[in-house]
MARRO-973997 format. One record per residue (C-alpha): residue in three letters; x, y, z; residue number from 0. Coordinates in steps of 0.1 Angstrom, whole numbers, plus 2048, in hexadecimal, padded with zeros to 3 digits. Example, Ala and Ser with C-alpha at 12.3 -4.5 7.8 and 13.67 -1.06 7.14 Angstrom:
<drenlos>
res=ala&xx=87B&yy=7D3&zz=84E&n=0;
res=ser&xx=889&yy=7F5&zz=847&n=1;
</drenlos>
This chain:
<drenlos>
res=met&xx=9AE&yy=236&zz=40A&n=0;
res=lys&xx=9B7&yy=22A&zz=3E7&n=1;
res=ser&xx=99C&yy=21C&zz=3D0&n=2;
res=tyr&xx=9A3&yy=200&zz=3B8&n=3;
res=leu&xx=98B&yy=1F8&zz=39C&n=4;
res=ile&xx=98C&yy=1D5&zz=38C&n=5;
res=thr&xx=979&yy=1CD&zz=36D&n=6;
res=asp&xx=966&yy=1AD&zz=365&n=7;
res=pro&xx=956&yy=1A3&zz=344&n=8;
res=lys&xx=936&yy=19A&zz=356&n=9;
res=tyr&xx=931&yy=1BF&zz=35C&n=10;
res=tyr&xx=944&yy=1CF&zz=340&n=11;
res=thr&xx=93F&yy=1B7&zz=323&n=12;
res=asp&xx=959&yy=1AC&zz=309&n=13;
res=asn&xx=94B&yy=1C4&zz=2EE&n=14;
res=pro&xx=967&yy=1DE&zz=2EB&n=15;
res=gln&xx=94F&yy=1FC&zz=2E5&n=16;
res=thr&xx=937&yy=1F2&zz=302&n=17;
res=phe&xx=955&yy=1EA&zz=318&n=18;
res=gly&xx=964&yy=20C&zz=311&n=19;
res=asp&xx=944&yy=21F&zz=317&n=20;
res=thr&xx=93D&yy=20D&zz=337&n=21;
res=leu&xx=961&yy=212&zz=344&n=22;
res=ser&xx=960&yy=237&zz=33B&n=23;
res=asp&xx=93F&yy=23C&zz=34D&n=24;
res=ile&xx=94B&yy=22B&zz=36C&n=25;
res=leu&xx=96C&yy=23D&zz=36D&n=26;
res=arg&xx=95A&yy=25F&zz=36A&n=27;
res=lys&xx=943&yy=256&zz=387&n=28;
res=his&xx=95E&yy=248&zz=39F&n=29;
res=lys&xx=980&yy=255&zz=3AA&n=30;
res=val&xx=997&yy=238&zz=3A4&n=31;
res=asp&xx=9BB&yy=236&zz=3AE&n=32;
res=tyr&xx=9C2&yy=214&zz=39E&n=33;
res=ala&xx=9B0&yy=203&zz=381&n=34;
res=cys&xx=9B5&yy=1DE&zz=377&n=35;
res=phe&xx=9A9&yy=1CD&zz=357&n=36;
res=arg&xx=99E&yy=1AA&zz=362&n=37;
res=asp&xx=98F&yy=192&zz=348&n=38;
res=lys&xx=995&yy=16D&zz=348&n=39;
res=ser&xx=97C&yy=163&zz=32D&n=40;
res=ser&xx=97C&yy=17B&zz=30F&n=41;
res=ser&xx=98D&yy=171&zz=2EF&n=42;
res=asn&xx=995&yy=196&zz=2E5&n=43;
res=leu&xx=9AC&yy=19F&zz=303&n=44;
res=asp&xx=9C4&yy=1B4&zz=2EE&n=45;
res=glu&xx=9A8&yy=1CA&zz=2E1&n=46;
res=leu&xx=998&yy=1CE&zz=303&n=47;
res=ile&xx=9B9&yy=1D5&zz=315&n=48;
res=lys&xx=9C2&yy=1EF&zz=2FB&n=49;
res=thr&xx=9A0&yy=200&zz=301&n=50;
res=phe&xx=9A4&yy=1FD&zz=327&n=51;
res=val&xx=9C7&yy=20D&zz=327&n=52;
res=asn&xx=9BD&yy=229&zz=30F&n=53;
res=ile&xx=99E&yy=233&zz=323&n=54;
res=cys&xx=9B1&yy=231&zz=344&n=55;
res=lys&xx=9CC&yy=248&zz=337&n=56;
res=lys&xx=9B3&yy=260&zz=328&n=57;
res=leu&xx=9A1&yy=263&zz=349&n=58;
res=asp&xx=9C2&yy=267&zz=35D&n=59;
res=ile&xx=9C3&yy=246&zz=36F&n=60;
res=asn&xx=9E8&yy=243&zz=378&n=61;
res=asn&xx=9E9&yy=21F&zz=384&n=62;
res=ile&xx=9DD&yy=209&zz=368&n=63;
res=leu&xx=9E0&yy=1E3&zz=36E&n=64;
res=ile&xx=9D9&yy=1C4&zz=35A&n=65;
res=asn&xx=9CE&yy=1A4&zz=36D&n=66;
res=ser&xx=9E4&yy=185&zz=368&n=67;
res=tyr&xx=9F4&yy=18E&zz=347&n=68;
res=ile&xx=A17&yy=19D&zz=34B&n=69;
res=asp&xx=A1E&yy=19C&zz=326&n=70;
res=leu&xx=9FE&yy=1AF&zz=31D&n=71;
res=ala&xx=A05&yy=1C8&zz=339&n=72;
res=ile&xx=A27&yy=1CF&zz=329&n=73;
res=lys&xx=A19&yy=1CF&zz=305&n=74;
res=his&xx=9FE&yy=1E8&zz=30D&n=75;
res=lys&xx=A13&yy=1FE&zz=323&n=76;
res=ala&xx=A00&yy=1F9&zz=343&n=77;
res=asn&xx=A11&yy=204&zz=363&n=78;
res=gly&xx=A0C&yy=1E3&zz=375&n=79;
res=val&xx=9FE&yy=1C0&zz=378&n=80;
res=his&xx=9E7&yy=1B0&zz=391&n=81;
res=leu&xx=9F2&yy=18C&zz=395&n=82;
res=thr&xx=9DC&yy=170&zz=3A1&n=83;
res=ser&xx=9E3&yy=15C&zz=3C1&n=84;
res=ser&xx=9F3&yy=141&zz=3AB&n=85;
res=gln&xx=A0C&yy=159&zz=39B&n=86;
res=phe&xx=A25&yy=160&zz=3B8&n=87;
res=gly&xx=A40&yy=151&zz=3A2&n=88;
res=glu&xx=A3A&yy=16D&zz=388&n=89;
res=ile&xx=A3F&yy=18B&zz=3A0&n=90;
res=ala&xx=A65&yy=18D&zz=396&n=91;
res=lys&xx=A5D&yy=18D&zz=371&n=92;
res=ala&xx=A44&yy=1A9&zz=375&n=93;
res=lys&xx=A5B&yy=1BE&zz=38B&n=94;
res=asp&xx=A78&yy=1B8&zz=372&n=95;
res=ala&xx=A61&yy=1C7&zz=357&n=96;
res=gly&xx=A5C&yy=1E6&zz=36C&n=97;
res=leu&xx=A38&yy=1DF&zz=375&n=98;
res=phe&xx=A26&yy=1E8&zz=395&n=99;
res=val&xx=A1B&yy=1C6&zz=3A4&n=100;
res=val&xx=9FC&yy=1BE&zz=3B7&n=101;
res=ile&xx=9F5&yy=19A&zz=3C0&n=102;
res=ser&xx=9D6&yy=189&zz=3CF&n=103;
res=cys&xx=9DB&yy=17C&zz=3F2&n=104;
res=his&xx=9C4&yy=168&zz=409&n=105;
res=ser&xx=9DA&yy=165&zz=428&n=106;
res=ile&xx=9F4&yy=178&zz=43C&n=107;
res=asp&xx=A0E&yy=15E&zz=430&n=108;
res=asp&xx=A05&yy=167&zz=40C&n=109;
res=ile&xx=A0A&yy=18C&zz=414&n=110;
res=asn&xx=A2C&yy=186&zz=424&n=111;
res=lys&xx=A36&yy=171&zz=405&n=112;
res=ala&xx=A2A&yy=18D&zz=3EE&n=113;
res=lys&xx=A3F&yy=1A6&zz=401&n=114;
res=thr&xx=A5E&yy=190&zz=401&n=115;
res=leu&xx=A5B&yy=18A&zz=3DC&n=116;
res=gly&xx=A59&yy=1AF&zz=3D5&n=117;
res=ala&xx=A34&yy=1B6&zz=3CE&n=118;
res=asp&xx=A29&yy=1DA&zz=3D2&n=119;
res=ala&xx=A06&yy=1D3&zz=3DF&n=120;
res=val&xx=9ED&yy=1B7&zz=3E6&n=121;
res=thr&xx=9C8&yy=1B2&zz=3E7&n=122;
res=tyr&xx=9BD&yy=19F&zz=406&n=123;
res=ser&xx=99C&yy=18D&zz=402&n=124;
res=pro&xx=980&yy=186&zz=406&n=125;
res=val&xx=97A&yy=1A1&zz=420&n=126;
res=phe&xx=954&yy=19E&zz=41C&n=127;
res=asp&xx=93D&yy=183&zz=410&n=128;
res=thr&xx=940&yy=17F&zz=3EA&n=129;
res=pro&xx=933&yy=163&zz=3D3&n=130;
res=asp&xx=94A&yy=144&zz=3D1&n=131;
res=lys&xx=967&yy=153&zz=3E4&n=132;
res=gly&xx=964&yy=141&zz=405&n=133;
res=lys&xx=960&yy=14E&zz=429&n=134;
res=pro&xx=967&yy=173&zz=42C&n=135;
res=ile&xx=986&yy=17C&zz=440&n=136;
res=gly&xx=976&yy=19C&zz=44F&n=137;
res=leu&xx=983&yy=1BE&zz=459&n=138;
res=glu&xx=997&yy=1B1&zz=477&n=139;
res=ala&xx=9AC&yy=19B&zz=461&n=140;
res=leu&xx=9B2&yy=1B8&zz=44A&n=141;
res=asp&xx=9BF&yy=1CD&zz=467&n=142;
res=met&xx=9D4&yy=1B0&zz=474&n=143;
res=ala&xx=9E4&yy=1AB&zz=452&n=144;
res=lys&xx=9EE&yy=1D0&zz=451&n=145;
res=asn&xx=9FC&yy=1CE&zz=474&n=146;
res=glu&xx=A10&yy=1AF&zz=46D&n=147;
res=val&xx=A1E&yy=1B8&zz=44A&n=148;
res=ala&xx=A2C&yy=1DB&zz=446&n=149;
res=gly&xx=A3A&yy=1E9&zz=426&n=150;
res=ile&xx=A21&yy=1DC&zz=40D&n=151;
res=met&xx=9FF&yy=1EC&zz=402&n=152;
res=ile&xx=9E1&yy=1D7&zz=40C&n=153;
res=phe&xx=9C0&yy=1DB&zz=3F9&n=154;
res=ala&xx=9A0&yy=1CC&zz=408&n=155;
res=leu&xx=98E&yy=1B7&zz=3ED&n=156;
res=gly&xx=96F&yy=1A2&zz=3EC&n=157;
res=gly&xx=94B&yy=1AA&zz=3EF&n=158;
res=ile&xx=94F&yy=1CF&zz=3F0&n=159;
res=ile&xx=930&yy=1DE&zz=3E2&n=160;
res=thr&xx=924&yy=1FA&zz=3F9&n=161;
res=lys&xx=930&yy=21B&zz=406&n=162;
res=glu&xx=92B&yy=20E&zz=429&n=163;
res=gln&xx=943&yy=1F2&zz=423&n=164;
res=ile&xx=95D&yy=20A&zz=416&n=165;
res=asp&xx=958&yy=220&zz=435&n=166;
res=ser&xx=95E&yy=202&zz=44B&n=167;
res=ile&xx=97E&yy=1FA&zz=437&n=168;
res=lys&xx=989&yy=21E&zz=43D&n=169;
res=gln&xx=988&yy=216&zz=462&n=170;
res=thr&xx=9A4&yy=1FC&zz=45D&n=171;
res=lys&xx=9C8&yy=201&zz=454&n=172;
res=ala&xx=9C3&yy=1F4&zz=430&n=173;
res=asp&xx=9D2&yy=20A&zz=415&n=174;
res=gly&xx=9B3&yy=208&zz=400&n=175;
res=phe&xx=998&yy=1F3&zz=3F1&n=176;
res=ala&xx=994&yy=1E0&zz=3D1&n=177;
res=ser&xx=973&yy=1D6&zz=3C1&n=178;
res=ile&xx=961&yy=1CC&zz=3A2&n=179;
res=arg&xx=93D&yy=1D0&zz=3AB&n=180;
res=tyr&xx=93F&yy=1F0&zz=3C0&n=181;
res=phe&xx=948&yy=205&zz=3A1&n=182;
res=val&xx=92D&yy=1F6&zz=38B&n=183;
</drenlos>
């Protein structure tokens, strides 16, 4: 099962030194297959992304993604981009740039659309209860999505904060899990 870390300034801050120290500590404690820089509020994104990419490379993270910002992913030589559920129209642009593409999905129709448009992977959420994200889809829906849509990686996302939850996801056909809070 693949693990996918997603950052958030609420837990990592927008101070480059503190951000870098926090990220380094977390990546040393957890085996991570994918790491995504996600920050929708800081004014110093370039500096934070540069720190993020450098630390990930130094710690041998092979799948480095930037959330939402295709141009910043290209500029900072990230491997990929994690698009939001409102960015389906940008999948082709990201693929044309040679990026690995993950997109946020909330239904099987979304997952089918992502596959048709050429995305490499999706996050399917929220699997568990998480603040302000609506009713959880649950583990059965995660399995159903994997049964109905072959040929695309599906990461469980949403409310994943315990080892027990990860163990329950391992019992499904999901390719992995993605989380912000589990890693911090």
